[in-house]
N, C-alpha and C positions, 0 to 999 in steps of 0.2 A: 503494500499500500503506499503511495507518494500523498505527499502534502498537497494539496491545492495551491495553484500559484497565487491566490491571495491570503496564504498564510502569512500573519505577522506575531512577533513574539507578545508572550503572556506577561504584562506587566502588571507589578503591585500598585494598586488602586491607590491615586492620592499621594504617592510618595516618589519622591524625586532624590538624585545622589550628586552628592559634593566631594570634590577630593579638597580638602582644607588642610594645609601646613601651619604649624606653630609659628608666630612672630619672632621665635628664636632660630628658626631655621629646622632644616631635617625633613626626611620623607613624610609626605604628607598620610592622614588618614582619608578613609572613603567613609564618608557619613552619610547616613540612609534618613530622611527625614519624611515623616508621613502626618500631614497636616490635613484636619477633616473639611471636609467641603461647606460645611455650613457655617453661621457666624460664631462666633469665639464668643463665650459666654462672657457675663459682664467682668466676673473677677479674672476671666482668663482662662486659658487651657490647662488642665494638672498634663505633666510631662513625666514620659518614661524613660529614661536613659539607660541602653544596654550595649555592653561589651559584645566583642565578637560578632559584630554589626551582619556581618555578610550570611552567618549562620543562622541567626534569628530574626530578620526583621520582616520576612515572610509571614512567618508563624505568627508573630506579635500582632500584625497589621490583621490577618483574617481571624486570628483570636478574638481581636476587639470588634471587629465589624460586626461577626456571627453573633455576638452577644450585646452590644450597645444598640442594637435594632429594637431590642427588647429589655428595657433596663427595668421592667416592674418584675420580671421573670428570672433576671440575671445579677441585676445590683451592678451592673458594669454599664459606664457612659463613655462620651467620648472623648478624646485627648490627643495628644501629639507626641508621637513616638520617636525619638532621636538613637538609630541605632550604629554606633562606631566601630568600623570595621577596618580593613584595608586594599587597595587596589590590584585586586588580584581575582581570579578567576574563581577559585575553591570556596570552600566556606571559612577556612582559617589560613592566617599566616601565622605558621609556628614559630618561626624565628622571631618576628616582632611584638607578638602577643607575649613571647616569655619574657620581653624586656618591660613592656608596658605594664604587665600587669602584676610583676613581681616586686614584693615591698623592698626596699632598700636595706641593707647595702648592696644586697645580689650577690652572684658567683657568678664564675664562669665553668661551663661544661662543652664535654668534644661537641663537634658538628651533629646536625642531626643525619647529614649525609656526606659522603667523602666529596671532599674540594668544594662545601660551602663554608661560612663562617661559623667562629665558635659560637655557641648559645651563652647570652646573658642576661642577667635576671637582674632586679634592682631598679628600674625604671617608673615605678609608680607615682612617684613624687611629681615628677614630672608629667606623667599623663595625667595626673588628676589636676595638676593646675592649670591644664590644656584644656581640660572639661570645663571648669570653674571659673577660668579668668577668660578663656575666649571663645568657648563653643557656646557657653549659656549667653554670652551677649548675642552673639550670632544669632541662636535659634529666637531670643526675645524681639531682633531687629527684623525677622522674617512673620510675626504673628504674636497676639495677646498671650502673655503668658501668665498662670497663678503660682507665683513665686514660692507661696506656701505648701503648694502641693507639687513636687517634684521627687520621683522615686529614681533609683538604680538597682539594676538589676546586672547578676554577674554568676556565671557557670564555671566549675572546677577552679581555675587560675581567676577567672571572673569572680567566683564568688570570695577566693579570697581577697582581691582586690575590693570589693563592696565592703568587706569588713575593715580593710585597711584605710579607707575612706572614712567610716564611720568612725575610726578611732582618731584620724588626724584631722578631718573637716566635718564633725559631726553636725554642725550645721548645714552642710551643704544640701542637704536631703531631709526630707521628713520621711522617707521609708527606704529601706536597704532589703534588697531582697538577694540573698548568699548561698545558691543551690549547689549541692555537693563541694562545699567549699574546700580548699587543698589546704585544709589548717595544719596538718603534716610538715609541709612545705620548709626545707631548710632549718630542718630541727626546730620547727615551732618558731620562725622566726617573729611570727605574726604577735607572740605575748608579750615583747618588746613594747609594741604600740598599744596592746589592752592594756598593759600593767601601768602604763602613763597615762592612759584615759581613765583607768578605776578610781586613781587619786586625786584628778582634776575633771568631773563630769560637767561641763557648764551649767551654770545655775538655769533654770528654766527649759532645760533643753526637753522635747519631747520627741522620742521618733519610735517608729514600728521598724522591728527588726526580725527578717523571716529565715530560719535556716532550713536544710531539706537535706533529705538523703534518699537513693532509692534502697528496695527491698534487697536489690543484690550488692549494695555497696556495705551490707552489712558482712558478719562472717560466713554467710551463706553464697554458696557460690549460683548462678542461673543454671537453669535445668541443661541449655545448651553446652555449658562447661565442665559439667559432670562427667566425668570420664574423658576428657579431653588430653592429649597431649602436656598441655601445660596447667595442667588442675591442680599439681602440687605448688607449680610458680605463682600462682595465683592466690592459693590459700596462704602464701607464706607474704606477697604482698599486701594481703589484707592485713595482715597482722601490725604491717607498719604504717598503712594510709588509715586506717580506721574512719573513716569517713563520717559513718553516721555515730560513731562514740563522741568523736572530737565535735560534731556539730550539735549534737544533743546536749552536751555539757556545757559547751558554748553560750547556747540558748539558756541555759539555768543560770548561768555566772552573767550576762548581760540584764536578765530578767531581773535579777536581784538590784540593779543599780535605778537608781531615781529618774525618772522619766522616760525610760526605756522599754516598751512592750515588747518581749522577744519571745518568739516560739518556735518550735521545731517540728517537720512535717517527713512523715517515712512513707514514701510513694510506693503503694504495691506493684510488684511483677516489673518495676524499673531498674535497670542497669546506669552504669556511670553515665553512657551517652544517651540511652533512650528516655531518660530522665528530662531531657533538654525540652521538648515542645510541653512536656505536663509543666512544669516548672515557668516557663514563658508564659503559658497560659495566667499561672497563679500570679505571674507578676504584673499582668493587665489585669485581671482581678483587684490586686492591690493598689496598685495606681489611681485606678479608673473608677473605683466604689462609688457609685451614688451616693452622695452628701445631702442632697436635697430632694427627699421624699415626694413632696408634693410639686416639683418641675412636671410641665403637661408632658408627655411623651412626644408629642409634634415638634416641641422647642429640640428635642434631641437628634432630631433626623437631619442626617446632611442633605443639603440641597444642591 
């Protein structure tokens, strides 16, 4: 079967793509921005910022579109989605995301592939500064934003970055979603930032923190992994990574701090990668929860 001559690419609704560089120079990020087609609310749109933008933008937009048409049944309204990725064809740029999402000071590792650069971590401070000081003003210049309703989502290394953002710029977002966060990374380097945050929680801070893991990020193997050649290697790796255990304990620790509402979710039947669309949807639900229950349904329809 061949495609008809009038075939055209399937595009993500109301979404544009921009390659933006930081003022200090360096390689650009690919920023996907979805702005609903209807008029912005008086208070402005809530915004969901997401790491690994190439991998999540389509899922996030469709999750919102499917639910925001029926707010009385879903409690999801419309909002702006800003997904930060890289100018590559694939879902990820492993080299750059290692640098951007890793808390400082970071380390160096052998190349992913022969003939490619070494892998470096530790650039989270610069990446967060780009989001806060350059990307947010750029977004606000394109549409009206509710600065009191901004959320940050990240998965795996991105989840670790979301925690780093909470601990170092806690007022940057009102909601932090850390899906399968790599808390174990580099001997739990994130703990240094957590400990500093715990002794100096800003007065009046209020934030929601949602941590999660998949059922097969526990000590359990997924059914398709049982009996596989790498079964024992996976079991040993689980003892190091301990995603669910560390995320659950982190939620309990954060929930004890003033102003934080922290929770942990375990998603049945999911592994480290299959949890991605599930948690993207949870981020949409958290970021765009309808707060004004008496808002007319028609007012929330895009035009």
